[in-house]
N, C-alpha and C positions, 0 to 999 in steps of 0.2 A: 679362416681355414689354414691349417698347418701343412708344411711339406712333410710327407711321411718319412723321408730320409733324414732331414735335419731337425725337425721339430720346431722350426721357425715359422711364426705366422706369416702368411704370404704378403700381408700389407706392411711388414717391417722392411724398410729400405736397407740397402747395403751400408749406407752412411750411418744409420741408426744402429745396425748390428756392430760395426767396428767401433763406433764411439762408445757403445755400452760395454763392450769387452775391455777397451783401453781404459775407460773410466774406472771400472771395477778393479783392474790391475793397479792403476795409479793409487787408488785408495788403500788397497791391501799392502802395497809395497812402500807407501809413504813417498811417492815420487813428487818432486817439485823442482824448484830452481837448482841448477847445478847437477841434476841427474840426467842420464841419457837412456833413451829407449831405442833399441834396435828393432826394426820391423822388416820381416821378410814376407813377400807376398807372391803367390802365383795367381795372376788374374785368370789364367786358364782353368785352374782348379775351382776358383770362385764361380766360374760359369759352367762348371760341371764337366770340363774336359781334362785330359791328361796334362800334367805340368809341362810347360814348354811348347805347347802345340797351338794354342789359340789365345795368345795375349790380347788384351783389350784395353786401350787407353781410356775409354769411357768408364769402364769399371774402376780403373786406377784413379781417375779423377774424382769419382764419387767416394771412394775410400779415403782419398786425401782430405776431402772436406770434413769427414768425421774425425780423422786423426788430428787435423789442425784445430778443430773445435776443442778437443780435449787438451791438446798441447797448450793452447792459450789459457785454458782454465787452470791448469796446474803449474805451468811455467817450466816444464822440462824441455830438453832438446831431443830431437829425433834424428836417427840415422837409418837410411833405407838401404837394405842390402840388394846389390845387383846379382844377376844370375851368374852361373859358372863361367860364361864366356868372358866376363870381366873379373874372373877370379874372386867373385863374391866381395868385391870392393864395396864401399859404402858412400852413398850420396849424403853429404852434410853441408851445412853452411860453413863458409870459410872461417867465420869467427870461432866456430866450435873446433875446427881443425887446428887453428892457430892456438886457441886457448888450451887445448889438451896436448899440443905439440905432436899431433899425429903425422904419419908419413903420407904425403900426397902422392897419388898416382894419376897418370894422364889418360883420360878418355872422356867422351861425352856419351852417356848411355842412351841407347835407342831401343825400341821394342825388341828387335832381333839380336841385340848384343848389349845386355844389361837388364832387359825386361821392361814391360810396360809400366810397372810401379816405379822403378828407379828412374825411368825416362820422364814420367809425369812429375815425380818429385823434383828432379833436377831443374825442370822448367818452371816449377812453382816457387823456387827459392830466390832470394834477392842476390846472393853471391855464392852459387853452388860450386862444389868441387868434390873430388873423390878421395877418400881416405883408404889406405890399404887394409887397415884393420882397426878395431876399437875394442875397448873393454866396457861394455854397456852395463848399466845397473839393472836393467830389466829388458824383456823382449816379448814380442808377439810374432808367432810364425803362422801365417795364413796359407794353408795348402802344403804344409810340411816341406818347406824350402831349406831347413837345417840352418838355424841361426846360432847354434851353440858355440861356434868358433868365435863369435863376437860378444859373448857374455863374460863378464867378470866372474872369477871364481869366488864364492861357491854358488852355483845355480840351484834355486829351489823351485821345482815345478809348482805352478799354480793353476788350479782348475777353475776357470770362470764358469758362471752359470750357463752362459751361451757358449757352445762349443763349435759352432759353425759360422762362417761368413759366406753367404750364398750357399754353395755346395762344397766349399772347402773346409776341411777340418782345421781347427785352431788349437795350437798349443801355446802356452805362455809360461813365463818364469820371471822371478826376481832373484836378486843375488844378496848374499850376506858375507860379512868378513869371515875369514878362516878363524876357527876357534883354536887357540894355541895354549900350550902349557900343561896338557895332560891332567892327571887326577888331582893335582894341587890347585889348578886354576879355578878362578871365580869369574863369572861372566855378567854379574848384576851388581849395580852400585848399592842396592839395598841388602846385599848379603852380609851376614854377621861376621865378626872377626875370627870366629872359630870354624867357619866353613872351609872345606878343602882338606888337605892332608894335615895330620897332627904334627908332622915334622916341619920345622921352621926353615925358611931360607935365610941366608946371611948369618 
């Protein structure tokens, strides 16, 4: 039986929902080692409540299981966005913060200041810390928490087959390099020597 609102079969767990969405995005975006995925989550919205009103650590922990399953499978890193009370800082492993030379900020996320997802993620990591901002290669927004500020330019919206986790709407995106050079530019290695403008450079 499916939920009339989300179209998700009732027997599909939250873990399966989020892992399916993240796996589909990882394949579409070619995510792997060296890539970073930012994840914003309102556990209140997942439970069918208004964002910021009913955070739930049990929901966060179930989602973490699904996210970690896919992270291990593909080898990318994950950054979890905190709520506005911590200025949407990001929970990351210290090795990622140091490897990318991110700016560290000081706080320990808790459900009422940081959010349930960030709080659970912080406690699940081996050496967690908070980064002020990041430029992630892709992202998933569960419950419309607004992760765009942490995506690398240029963001490309990606519509996964499953558009809900629990009762929360899901948006996702991956990023691509900026295209430069205007009408003369060529963007493929297999392009012929005459493609682009007839006028020569140099």
